[in-house]
N, C-alpha and C positions, 0 to 999 in steps of 0.2 A: 271887346270882340269875343264872340262865342266859338265854341269848336266847330269845325266844318260840318260834322254829321251829328244828328240827334243821338245816335248810338254812343258816340264818344263822349258827349255831354253826359249822357245817362251814366256812363262808367265813371266819369270823373266825380259826379255827385254821389254815386254809390260809394266810392272808395272814401270820399271826404266823410260822408255820414258813418261808415264803419270805423274810421279813425277817431271821429268824435266820440262814438260809443266806447271804444276802447280807452280813451282818455279819462273816463270816469274815475278809474283807479290809479291814475298816474302818480308816482310818489311825490312829485312836486305840486300837486294839486291840479284840479280840472281847469281852473281859470288860466294857470300858466300854460298848460297843454293846448287849450282852446285858442288863446291868443297866438302862440307860435304856429299852430296849424293853420290858422287863418292867414297869417303873414306869408307862410310858405305857399299856399295855394294862390293867395292874391298876387304874389310876385310872378307867377306863371299865367296870369289871366289873359295876356295878350298873345299868347302862342296860337298860331293859325296853322302850322304845319303838323299834318297828321302823325307823322313819324315822331316829332318831338312830343306830341301830346301822348302817344303810346308809350314812350320812354318815360314820361312823368308818371303815368299810370303804373308802370312796372316798378319805378322807384318808390311809389306810395305803397305798392303790395309788399315790397321788401321791408319797408318801415313798419307795416302792419305786423309782419311776421316776427320782426325784432322786438316789438312791444309785446306781443303774445309770449315770446320766449321770455322776456323780462318777468312777466307776471307768472309764468310757470316756475321759473326759478325762484321767485319770491315765495310761491306756495310751497315748493319743494323744501326750501330752507326752513320755513315755518313749521311744517309738519315734521321734518327731521329733528328739529330742535325740540319740539313737543315730545316725541316719542323715544328719543334717545336717552332721556333723563331716567327713563324706567329700569 
């Protein structure tokens, strides 16, 4: 069953693609990330209530921010490790 409106469907696909893109550098590997992401989205495919779909999109946005924070922290630690030796 697809989301009730094309706009919601577009938002879901957009956040899915953004998360896939972020998963390229995931510490446990892209394949691990991709399969977990697919399972997470597939488990919610039967949602028809607009409010629940919007809540799922918000949760996905939160996950996206957490992954970005993980990457920034990793970059910060690497740079700090490099330049603190001097």
